[in-house]
C-alpha positions as CSV (number, residue, x, y, z in Angstrom):
1,M,36.0,-5.9,74.8
2,A,35.6,-8.4,77.6
3,L,39.5,-9.3,76.5
4,L,40.8,-5.5,77.6
5,L,38.4,-5.7,80.4
6,R,39.7,-8.6,82.0
7,T,42.8,-7.8,80.8
8,F,43.2,-4.4,82.9
9,T,40.7,-5.6,86.2
10,R,41.9,-9.2,87.4
11,T,44.0,-8.9,90.0
12,G,47.7,-9.5,89.2
13,T,47.2,-9.5,85.4
14,C,49.9,-7.9,83.4
15,M,52.3,-8.3,86.8
16,S,55.6,-9.5,87.4
17,R,56.1,-12.9,87.5
18,S,57.1,-12.8,91.5
19,Q,53.5,-12.3,92.0
20,F,52.7,-15.7,91.3
21,G,55.4,-17.4,93.6
22,I,52.6,-19.2,94.7
23,L,52.5,-21.4,91.3
24,Y,56.0,-21.5,91.0
25,R,57.7,-22.1,94.4
26,H,57.2,-25.8,94.6
27,A,57.9,-25.8,91.0
28,F,61.0,-28.5,90.7
29,P,62.3,-30.3,87.1
30,M,60.1,-33.3,86.5
31,G,62.5,-35.9,87.8
32,T,62.7,-39.3,86.1
33,T,60.5,-41.5,88.2
34,A,57.3,-39.0,87.8
35,K,58.1,-38.7,84.4
36,E,57.9,-42.9,84.1
37,E,54.6,-42.9,86.1
38,L,53.1,-40.4,84.2
39,N,54.0,-42.2,80.6
40,A,52.8,-45.1,82.5
41,Y,49.6,-43.8,83.5
42,L,48.8,-42.3,80.2
43,A,49.9,-45.4,78.7
44,K,47.2,-47.7,80.6
45,N,44.2,-45.1,79.8
46,S,45.4,-45.6,76.3
47,K,45.4,-49.9,76.5
48,L,41.7,-49.3,78.2
49,N,40.7,-47.1,75.2
50,R,39.9,-44.2,78.3
51,P,38.7,-40.9,76.9
52,V,41.1,-38.2,77.3
53,S,39.8,-36.0,79.7
54,P,38.5,-33.1,78.9
55,H,36.7,-35.1,76.4
56,V,33.3,-33.2,75.4
57,T,31.9,-36.0,73.3
58,I,31.5,-38.4,76.9
59,Y,29.8,-35.6,78.6
60,K,26.2,-34.8,79.3
61,W,25.9,-31.1,77.7
62,S,25.0,-28.9,80.2
63,V,24.3,-25.1,80.2
64,P,26.7,-23.9,81.6
65,M,29.3,-26.3,79.1
66,A,27.4,-25.1,76.4
67,M,28.2,-21.1,77.5
68,S,31.3,-22.1,78.6
69,I,32.5,-22.6,74.8
70,T,30.1,-20.3,73.4
71,H,32.5,-17.8,75.1
72,R,35.8,-19.1,74.9
73,G,34.1,-19.2,70.5
74,T,33.4,-15.7,69.9
75,G,36.4,-14.7,71.7
76,V,38.5,-16.2,69.3
77,G,36.1,-15.2,66.7
78,L,36.2,-11.7,68.0
79,S,39.8,-11.4,68.1
80,A,40.9,-12.9,64.9
81,G,37.9,-10.2,63.1
82,V,39.1,-7.8,65.3
83,S,42.4,-8.1,63.9
84,A,41.5,-9.0,60.0
85,F,39.8,-6.3,60.2
86,A,42.9,-3.8,60.9
87,L,44.9,-5.5,58.6
88,L,42.9,-5.2,55.8
89,A,42.3,-1.5,57.0
90,L,45.8,-1.0,56.4
91,A,46.8,-2.9,53.1
92,L,43.6,-2.3,51.3
93,P,43.4,1.1,49.4
94,G,40.0,2.5,49.9
95,N,38.5,3.8,53.0
96,Y,36.0,2.3,55.6
97,P,32.5,4.2,53.9
98,Y,34.1,3.0,50.2
99,Y,33.6,-0.9,51.0
100,L,30.5,0.1,52.9
101,D,29.1,1.2,50.0
102,L,30.5,-1.4,48.1
103,I,28.7,-4.1,50.0
104,H,25.4,-1.7,48.9
105,S,25.8,-1.9,45.5
106,Q,26.1,-5.7,45.3
107,S,22.3,-5.3,45.9
108,Y,22.2,-8.4,48.6
109,G,19.3,-9.9,49.5
110,P,17.6,-8.6,53.1
111,A,17.6,-12.8,54.7
112,L,21.9,-12.5,53.6
113,L,22.2,-9.2,54.6
114,C,20.4,-10.1,58.1
115,L,22.3,-12.6,58.6
116,A,25.6,-11.1,58.2
117,K,24.3,-8.5,60.9
118,F,23.4,-10.9,63.3
119,G,27.2,-12.9,62.9
120,I,28.7,-9.6,63.8
121,A,25.8,-8.4,66.6
122,F,26.0,-11.8,68.2
123,P,29.6,-12.7,69.2
124,L,30.0,-8.6,70.4
125,S,26.9,-9.0,72.2
126,Y,27.2,-12.5,74.3
127,H,31.4,-12.2,75.0
128,T,30.5,-8.9,76.2
129,F,27.5,-9.8,78.7
130,N,29.5,-13.4,79.1
131,G,32.7,-11.2,80.5
132,I,31.1,-9.0,82.4
133,R,29.3,-12.2,84.1
134,H,33.5,-13.7,84.6
135,L,34.3,-10.2,86.2
136,R,31.6,-11.1,89.1
137,W,33.2,-14.5,89.4
138,D,36.5,-13.3,89.7
139,T,36.1,-11.0,92.7
140,G,35.0,-14.3,94.7
141,N,31.4,-12.8,95.9
142,G,29.4,-15.6,96.5
143,F,31.6,-18.1,96.3
144,K,32.2,-20.3,99.5
145,I,35.9,-22.1,100.2
146,P,34.0,-25.9,99.6
147,Q,32.0,-24.8,96.1
148,G,35.3,-22.7,94.8
149,A,36.9,-25.9,94.8
150,D,34.5,-27.2,91.8
151,V,34.7,-24.2,89.8
152,S,36.8,-23.8,87.2
153,E,39.2,-20.6,85.9
154,H,38.8,-19.4,89.4
155,P,40.6,-18.8,92.3
156,V,40.6,-22.2,94.2
157,E,41.7,-23.3,97.5
158,G,41.5,-27.2,98.3
159,T,42.8,-30.2,100.5
160,N,44.2,-33.0,98.2
161,T,46.1,-35.8,99.7
162,Y,48.6,-37.5,98.0
163,G,50.9,-40.3,99.8
164,T,52.3,-43.9,99.7
165,N,51.6,-44.3,103.4
166,G,47.8,-42.5,103.2
167,D,48.6,-39.4,104.8
168,K,47.3,-36.5,104.1
169,Y,49.3,-33.2,102.9
170,P,48.0,-29.9,102.2
171,C,48.3,-28.9,98.6
172,R,47.5,-25.4,97.7
173,T,47.3,-24.2,93.9
174,R,45.7,-21.3,92.6
175,T,44.6,-21.4,89.0
176,P,45.2,-18.2,86.8
177,P,42.5,-16.7,84.9
178,A,42.2,-18.7,81.2
179,N,40.3,-16.1,79.8
180,I,42.9,-13.7,78.9
181,G,44.4,-15.4,76.3
182,L,46.9,-17.1,78.0
183,S,46.7,-21.1,78.7
184,V,48.7,-22.1,81.7
185,V,48.3,-25.2,83.1
186,V,49.7,-26.7,86.4
187,L,49.4,-29.3,87.4
188,C,50.9,-30.0,91.3
189,I,51.9,-33.3,92.4
190,R,52.0,-34.0,95.9
191,R,54.2,-37.5,95.9
192,G,55.8,-39.0,99.2
193,L,59.1,-40.3,99.2
194,S,60.8,-42.7,101.9
195,G,62.0,-41.4,104.9
196,T,60.5,-37.3,103.9
197,K,57.7,-35.4,103.8
198,P,55.9,-35.6,100.6
199,T,57.4,-33.1,98.0
200,D,55.7,-30.4,95.9
201,L,56.0,-31.3,92.8
202,C,54.6,-28.6,90.5
203,V,54.6,-29.0,86.3
204,Q,53.9,-26.5,83.9
205,P,53.3,-28.7,81.1
206,N,51.9,-26.9,78.4
207,M,52.2,-23.2,78.0
208,A,50.4,-22.2,74.4
209,S,50.6,-18.4,74.6
210,P,53.0,-15.7,76.2
211,S,53.5,-15.2,79.8
212,Y,51.6,-13.2,81.6
213,P,54.5,-10.1,81.6
214,T,54.2,-10.0,77.9
215,C,49.6,-9.5,77.8
216,G,50.4,-5.6,77.8
217,L,52.7,-5.6,74.6
218,R,50.1,-7.8,72.9
219,T,47.5,-5.4,74.6
220,L,49.3,-1.9,73.3
221,S,49.5,-4.5,69.9
222,L,45.8,-4.7,69.5
223,L,44.6,-1.2,70.5
224,M,47.4,-0.1,67.6
225,L,46.0,-2.4,64.7
226,V,42.0,-0.8,65.9
227,A,43.3,2.2,66.1
228,A,45.0,1.8,62.1
229,S,41.4,0.2,61.3
230,V,39.2,3.4,61.5
231,Q,42.6,6.0,60.6
232,S,41.3,6.4,57.0
233,N,38.1,7.9,58.4
234,F,38.9,11.2,59.6
235,I,41.2,12.0,56.4
236,P,39.8,15.3,55.7
237,I,38.4,15.6,52.0
238,D,36.8,19.5,52.0
239,D,39.6,21.1,51.9
240,D,41.8,18.6,50.4
241,P,43.8,20.0,47.1
242,F,44.5,15.9,45.8
243,Q,41.1,14.7,46.1
244,P,39.3,13.9,43.0
245,V,36.0,14.8,42.0
246,A,33.5,13.7,39.5
247,Q,29.7,13.9,38.6
248,D,27.0,11.6,37.7
249,E,25.7,11.5,34.7
250,T,22.5,10.1,33.0
251,V,22.6,8.7,29.6
252,A,19.9,6.7,27.2
253,V,20.7,3.6,25.8
254,G,22.7,4.0,22.8
255,S,24.0,7.2,23.3
256,T,27.7,8.3,24.7
257,V,28.5,9.5,28.1
258,T,31.4,11.4,29.2
259,L,33.0,10.7,32.9
260,T,35.1,13.5,34.0
261,C,37.6,13.5,37.1
262,H,39.7,16.5,38.3
263,V,42.0,17.7,41.0
264,K,43.0,20.7,42.2
265,E,46.7,20.0,42.5
266,N,49.0,16.8,41.5
267,D,51.9,15.7,42.9
268,N,52.7,13.7,40.1
269,S,50.4,10.8,41.1
270,S,48.2,9.1,38.3
271,L,44.6,9.0,37.8
272,Q,42.9,6.4,37.3
273,W,39.0,5.2,36.2
274,S,37.5,2.3,37.3
275,N,34.4,0.6,36.1
276,T,31.1,-0.6,38.5
277,A,33.3,-4.4,38.4
278,Q,36.4,-2.6,39.8
279,Q,38.4,-3.1,36.4
280,T,40.6,-0.3,35.2
281,L,39.5,1.4,32.3
282,Y,42.2,3.7,31.9
283,F,45.2,4.4,33.8
284,G,46.5,8.2,32.9
285,E,46.8,7.9,29.4
286,K,47.1,3.6,29.3
287,R,44.3,2.2,28.3
288,A,43.9,-1.3,30.6
289,L,40.1,-2.9,29.3
290,R,39.9,-3.8,25.9
291,D,36.8,-2.5,25.0
292,N,36.3,0.2,22.5
293,R,33.4,1.6,23.5
294,I,35.3,3.2,26.1
295,Q,37.5,6.1,24.5
296,L,39.9,8.5,26.4
297,Y,38.7,11.7,25.5
298,R,41.1,13.9,27.9
299,S,44.1,13.8,30.4
300,T,45.9,16.0,31.9
301,R,47.9,16.2,35.3
302,T,44.9,17.4,36.9
303,E,41.9,15.5,34.5
304,L,41.5,12.5,33.4
305,S,38.1,12.3,31.0
306,I,36.6,9.4,29.2
307,T,33.9,8.7,27.2
308,I,31.6,5.5,27.3
309,G,29.9,5.1,23.8
310,D,26.9,2.8,22.9
311,V,26.2,2.6,26.7
312,Q,23.8,0.0,27.6
313,L,21.9,-1.0,30.4
314,S,24.8,-3.0,31.7
315,D,26.9,-0.2,32.1
316,E,24.8,1.3,34.9
317,G,26.7,1.4,38.3
318,E,29.3,3.1,40.1
319,Y,32.3,4.2,38.1
320,T,35.6,5.1,40.6
321,C,38.4,7.9,40.2
322,S,41.1,7.1,42.0
323,I,44.5,9.0,42.6
324,F,47.7,6.8,43.9
325,T,48.8,9.0,46.7
326,M,49.1,8.4,49.8
327,P,47.3,7.4,50.7
328,V,44.7,6.7,48.2
329,R,42.1,9.1,47.1
330,M,39.1,8.3,45.6
331,A,35.9,9.7,43.9
332,R,32.9,8.0,42.6
333,A,31.0,8.8,39.7
334,T,26.8,7.1,39.4
335,V,25.8,6.5,35.8
336,T,22.4,6.4,35.3
337,V,21.2,4.6,31.9
338,L,17.4,5.2,31.0
339,G,15.8,2.5,28.9
340,V,14.7,4.2,25.8
341,P,10.4,2.5,25.4
342,D,9.9,1.1,22.5
343,K,7.1,2.9,19.8
344,P,3.5,2.3,21.7
345,Q,1.2,0.1,20.3
346,I,-2.3,0.6,20.4
347,A,-5.0,-2.7,20.6
348,G,-8.7,-2.9,21.1
349,Y,-9.9,-1.4,17.8
350,K,-11.1,-3.7,14.6
351,D,-13.8,-2.4,12.6
352,A,-15.7,0.7,12.7
353,V,-18.7,0.9,15.6
354,K,-22.2,2.2,15.7
355,E,-23.0,5.4,17.3
356,G,-23.5,5.5,20.6
357,S,-21.4,2.8,21.4
358,S,-18.1,2.2,23.8
359,I,-14.4,1.4,22.6
360,T,-11.7,0.4,25.4
361,L,-8.5,0.5,23.6
362,T,-5.2,-0.3,24.9
363,C,-1.5,1.4,24.6
364,T,1.6,-0.7,26.1
365,S,5.0,0.0,25.4
366,S,8.0,-1.9,26.5
367,G,11.5,-1.4,27.4
368,S,11.6,2.1,29.3
369,K,13.9,2.4,32.5
370,P,12.1,4.0,34.7
371,P,8.5,3.6,33.6
372,A,7.1,6.1,31.2
373,K,3.8,7.7,31.4
374,L,1.4,7.4,28.4
375,R,-0.8,10.2,27.2
376,W,-4.0,10.0,24.8
377,F,-5.1,12.5,22.1
378,K,-8.2,12.7,20.0
379,D,-7.1,14.7,17.1
380,Q,-4.8,16.8,18.2
381,E,-6.6,17.4,21.8
382,E,-5.2,15.7,24.7
383,L,-7.6,13.9,26.3
384,T,-7.9,13.1,30.3
385,R,-5.0,11.2,31.6
386,Q,-5.7,7.7,32.2
387,P,-4.2,5.3,34.8
388,V,-0.6,3.5,33.9
389,V,-0.1,-0.1,34.3
390,V,3.2,-0.9,35.5
391,E,4.9,-4.1,35.1
392,T,8.7,-5.4,35.4
393,V,10.3,-7.2,32.0
394,P,11.8,-10.6,33.3
395,D,15.9,-10.5,33.1
396,T,15.9,-7.5,32.1
397,P,15.8,-3.8,34.7
398,T,12.9,-2.5,32.2
399,Y,9.5,-2.0,32.7
400,K,6.3,-2.3,30.6
401,V,3.4,0.1,30.9
402,S,-0.2,-0.1,29.5
403,S,-3.2,2.3,29.9
404,E,-6.2,2.0,28.7
405,L,-8.8,4.4,27.2
406,D,-13.1,4.2,27.7
407,L,-14.3,6.4,24.4
408,T,-18.1,6.2,24.1
409,V,-18.4,7.4,20.2
410,L,-20.8,9.9,18.1
411,R,-21.7,10.5,14.5
412,G,-18.7,13.7,15.1
413,D,-16.2,10.9,16.1
414,D,-16.2,9.2,12.5
415,N,-12.7,9.1,10.7
416,A,-11.3,11.0,14.2
417,V,-7.9,9.9,14.9
418,I,-6.6,8.6,18.7
419,A,-3.0,8.6,19.0
420,C,-1.0,7.2,22.3
421,A,2.2,9.0,22.7
422,V,5.3,7.9,25.3
423,D,6.6,10.7,27.5
424,H,10.2,9.5,28.9
425,A,12.9,11.3,30.1
426,S,14.9,9.8,27.0
427,L,12.9,11.0,24.6
428,A,12.2,14.1,22.8
429,P,8.1,14.9,22.7
430,G,6.2,13.4,20.2
431,D,9.4,11.1,19.2
432,K,7.3,7.6,19.8
433,R,3.8,8.3,18.7
434,S,1.1,5.5,17.5
435,E,-2.3,6.8,15.8
436,Q,-5.4,4.6,15.1
437,P,-8.1,6.4,13.1
438,I,-12.1,5.5,14.3
439,R,-14.9,4.9,11.8
440,V,-18.4,5.7,13.4
441,L,-21.2,4.0,11.7
442,F,-24.7,5.8,12.2
443,T,-27.8,6.7,10.2
444,P,-27.7,9.1,7.3
445,D,-29.0,13.2,7.5
446,V,-31.3,13.4,4.8
447,T,-31.7,16.4,2.7
448,I,-33.9,17.4,-1.2
449,Q,-32.3,19.4,-3.4
450,P,-34.1,20.6,-6.3
451,E,-32.7,21.4,-10.0
452,S,-33.7,24.9,-9.4
453,N,-35.4,27.1,-7.2
454,L,-37.6,28.9,-9.8
455,P,-39.6,25.6,-11.5
456,R,-41.8,26.4,-14.6
457,E,-44.6,25.2,-16.2
458,G,-44.0,23.2,-19.2
459,D,-40.0,22.4,-17.9
460,K,-38.6,19.5,-17.0
461,F,-37.0,19.1,-13.2
462,Y,-35.6,17.1,-11.1
463,L,-35.7,16.3,-7.2
464,Q,-32.3,14.5,-5.8
465,C,-32.4,13.0,-2.4
466,K,-28.9,13.6,-0.2
467,G,-27.8,11.3,2.7
468,N,-25.1,11.7,4.5
469,G,-24.6,8.5,6.8
470,N,-21.8,6.0,7.2
471,P,-22.7,3.8,5.3
472,E,-23.8,5.7,2.6
473,P,-27.3,5.0,1.8
474,S,-28.5,2.2,-0.8
475,T,-32.4,2.6,-0.7
476,Y,-34.3,5.1,-1.6
477,V,-38.0,5.6,-1.7
478,W,-39.6,8.5,-2.7
479,Q,-43.2,9.5,-1.8
480,K,-46.2,12.5,-1.9
481,K,-47.4,14.0,1.1
482,D,-51.4,13.3,1.0
483,G,-51.2,11.8,-2.6
484,E,-49.7,9.7,-4.9
485,L,-46.9,10.6,-7.0
486,P,-47.7,12.3,-10.7
487,P,-48.2,10.0,-13.4
488,L,-45.4,11.8,-15.4
489,A,-42.7,12.0,-12.4
490,K,-40.2,8.9,-12.8
491,V,-38.6,7.5,-9.6
492,D,-34.6,7.1,-10.5
493,A,-32.8,5.7,-7.1
494,D,-31.9,8.9,-5.1
495,F,-33.4,11.0,-8.0
496,L,-37.5,12.3,-8.8
497,R,-37.4,12.9,-12.7
498,F,-40.2,15.4,-13.7
499,E,-40.4,15.5,-17.8
500,T,-42.9,18.0,-17.9
501,L,-44.0,20.6,-15.1
502,N,-47.8,21.2,-14.7
503,K,-49.9,23.4,-11.7
504,T,-50.6,19.7,-10.8
505,D,-47.2,18.6,-9.4
506,N,-47.4,21.3,-6.4
507,G,-46.9,19.9,-3.3
508,V,-44.6,18.4,-0.7
509,Y,-42.4,15.5,-1.7
510,L,-40.6,12.8,0.9
511,C,-37.6,10.5,0.3
512,E,-36.6,8.4,3.1
513,A,-33.2,7.1,2.9
514,D,-32.0,3.6,4.4
515,N,-28.0,2.9,5.2
516,G,-28.3,-0.4,7.1
517,I,-28.0,1.6,10.4
518,G,-31.0,3.2,10.4
519,K,-33.5,5.0,8.2
520,E,-34.0,9.1,7.9
521,R,-36.8,10.9,5.7
522,G,-36.5,14.6,4.1
523,E,-39.1,17.2,2.7
524,Y,-39.8,19.3,0.0
525,T,-42.3,21.8,-1.0
526,L,-42.6,22.1,-4.5
527,L,-44.6,25.1,-6.3
528,V,-44.4,25.4,-10.3
529,Q,-44.7,28.6,-11.6
530,D,-46.0,29.9,-15.2
531,G,-44.0,29.6,-18.2
532,P,-42.0,32.0,-19.9
533,G,-45.5,33.2,-22.6
534,N,-47.7,33.9,-19.5
535,I,-48.0,36.9,-16.8
536,A,-46.2,35.8,-13.6
537,D,-48.8,34.3,-11.0
538,P,-47.2,36.3,-7.9
539,T,-48.8,33.0,-5.8
540,A,-46.7,30.8,-8.1
541,M,-43.2,31.2,-7.0
542,S,-41.3,28.8,-4.6
543,T,-41.2,28.8,-0.8
544,S,-38.2,30.9,-0.7
545,S,-39.4,33.4,-3.0
546,G,-42.8,34.0,-1.6
547,V,-41.2,34.4,2.1
548,D,-38.8,37.2,0.8
549,H,-41.7,39.6,-0.6
550,A,-43.4,38.8,2.5
551,V,-41.1,39.9,4.3
552,I,-40.3,43.6,2.5
553,G,-44.1,43.8,2.5
554,G,-44.2,44.1,5.7
555,V,-41.0,46.0,6.1
556,V,-42.4,48.6,3.7
557,A,-46.1,48.6,5.8
558,V,-44.2,49.6,9.0
559,I,-42.2,52.2,7.1
560,V,-45.5,54.3,6.0
561,F,-47.4,53.1,9.4
562,I,-44.6,55.3,11.2
563,L,-44.5,57.8,8.5
564,L,-48.4,59.1,8.4
565,C,-48.3,58.7,12.4
566,L,-45.6,61.2,12.4
567,L,-48.0,63.4,9.8
568,I,-50.5,63.4,11.9
569,V,-48.9,64.3,15.4
570,I,-46.7,67.1,13.5
571,G,-50.4,68.5,12.1
572,R,-52.1,68.9,15.0
573,Y,-49.2,70.4,16.9
574,L,-49.2,73.1,14.5
575,I,-53.0,73.7,14.4
576,R,-52.8,74.0,18.2
577,H,-50.4,76.7,18.2
578,K,-52.1,79.2,15.7
579,G,-53.4,82.2,16.8
580,T,-54.4,86.5,16.4
581,Y,-52.1,88.9,15.8
582,L,-53.0,92.6,15.3
583,T,-50.6,95.3,15.7
584,H,-51.4,98.9,16.2
585,E,-51.5,100.0,12.7
586,A,-53.5,96.8,11.5
587,K,-56.3,98.1,14.1
588,G,-56.5,101.5,13.3
589,S,-56.8,100.7,9.9
590,D,-60.1,98.3,11.1
591,D,-61.9,100.7,12.9
592,A,-61.3,104.0,10.6
593,P,-63.4,105.0,8.2
594,D,-60.1,106.5,6.3
595,A,-56.4,106.2,5.9
596,D,-55.6,109.1,8.2
597,T,-58.1,108.5,10.8
598,A,-56.5,105.0,11.1
599,I,-53.0,106.6,11.2
600,I,-54.1,109.0,14.1
601,N,-55.8,106.0,15.7
602,A,-53.3,104.3,15.6
603,E,-50.8,105.8,17.5
604,G,-52.8,107.2,20.0
605,G,-56.0,106.1,20.6
606,H,-57.0,104.0,23.7
607,S,-60.6,102.9,21.8
608,G,-60.7,98.8,21.7
609,A,-57.7,98.0,23.9
610,E,-59.0,95.2,24.9
611,D,-59.0,94.3,20.6
612,K,-55.1,94.7,20.8
613,K,-54.4,91.7,23.1
614,E,-53.0,88.7,21.4
615,Y,-54.8,85.4,21.5
616,F,-53.0,82.0,21.2
617,I,-55.3,78.9,21.2
C-alpha cells in the first residue's frame, strides 16, 4: 500500500527522463583517470582493512536506523507475499475460502495461529504507517536546507568542495526517492582540471531496478496480480449448474457411509472424490486409492457416489468432491464418526447389605464419541437422572463417562435388579445395558401356623413357627405365656408338637426366631375343643370360630330389635286411628222398639242427631 501511495504521490514519479535532467545534465562517460582514482581509492581502503560504507556492523544502532531497515524489510516481504498470493491464486484449483477452511481443519494451536496473524498484520500496519511518515517528509515540510543536507532518502541541496587547488565549487545534487522500488545511486564527482573549471562528473554505477519510465508498467502488473488473487472469490455458485452438491453424513464406527456428489449439468468433465488428506479416492469410475473399504456405488455423468465400509474414527473429516471445469468447482461433505460406547460396568457392590444401609454404585463406559449418557433403573422403573462425569481418553478422540448412584436399601429391595443403560446416538435403546442384583439382610417376620383350625381333645397336634427373613432364621425358642410348656409338648426346631391334646393345653404360645441379624416374636392362642364322642362345648372353639359366631349373633339381634320397633310403631298408629261410625240405618235400629219403627226413624227422624256424628280418636 505504501508502495502505491508513494509511487503516485511523489512529484516526478513515473514521469519522463527529461524531468530529472538535473541528474543527467552533467553525466559524462567516466574517464580513465577518474576510474583509476576510484580503483586506487577502493584498493587503499581494502589494504587498510577499512569497512565498506554503509556497513551496519560498525555503526551504533539507533531508532531511526532500525526503523529504516525494518521499513525496507517489511516492504520486500509484502511485495513477495502479495506476488506469491496472486500467483498461487492463479495456479491452484481452489478458491480462498476453500484453503481457509483447510487451515481451520488442521486444528493448529492458538499460539501458532496468533504468531501467523501477527506475521501478517505487523508488516502491513508498520509499512503503511511508516510510509505515511515518509510521505510527509517528502513534502519537505519542517525541513531547512542545512537539515536537509544530512537527511537521506529526501530531496537535498548542499554545497561540496572538490578541487586540486582548494577552490570551492557548488555541486547541486538531488537524490531520487529510494522507497519506491528503484535503486538509483548517483555519484557526483567534482574534479578540477588544469587551467579549467572543475568538471561535473555524475556517475550512475548501479541500476538494480527498472528506471522511472517503467514504474507505471510495474504498478499495473501488480494491480493485475492482486485482482487475479481475488477473482475466484466472486464466482456465483447458487445458480451455477456445474457446481457440485454434497451432503454431510453421520455414521457409527464399524458401519458403512455413502458419499454422494451430483451436479445439474456436465460438460463431459469428470467428478472426483478426495479424502481428508486430499488424496483422490475415485476419479470418475477409476479407483485412485488402494483401499478395499472404499467402493464405487454409482457413477454417471451427473453423479458420483462411493461407499466407505468399516468406518473408523480416523475417517472423520471433510471430504471434497471436485469437477474439473474452468475454473475447478468443489463441494465439501463432512463425515462425522460416532464412537460406539462399550458395555457399561457397574462397580461398588460386593456382598449383601443390612436393611437401612446406603450403598454407592458406579457405572462406567468408555469409547463414546460424543460423550454418552447413563441411565439408572431399579427393576423396570427408571430412577432419577444422576450427573455424568465426562473424561477424555488419552491418544483417542473418544470419551469415558461415569455416573454414581446412592441408594438406601429396604427389605423390599431384596433381590431387586439395579441396571445401568447407555444412551447414545449410535445405539438403539437398551443395546448396551448391565444389571446388578442386590441382596438385603433383614430381621425375620414371624408367624405361627397351626396344623388345623379345630384342635380336638385327644388328637395329635403341632404348631409351626415360620420366619421370613434374610438369611432364614436358624434358632427358634418356644414359650407359653404366663406359664410353662405342657409336659406332653415337645420342641422340634421350628415345630411345637402335642402328642395328646387336652383342655389344660389351652393358652397363648410364643415363638422367637433369630437369624443373626435380629430377633422377632410371634404368638398363637390355642383353644382345645371336645373330642368326637362328647357334646361340643360351644365355648370350646377356636378364636376365629368364636369371633365369627359372635358377629353373626350380633347381626341377628340387631335385626330382631328393628323388627320389634317397627311392630310397635305400626300397632300404635292403628289404635290411634280407630273410631265409631254409625249409619242412619244402624241408629234407627238402636232406638226403635221394632224394625218398622227403626226404618221410619232412619229415613226421616231427627231425634238423636248428635248421635249420628262420626267420632275419631
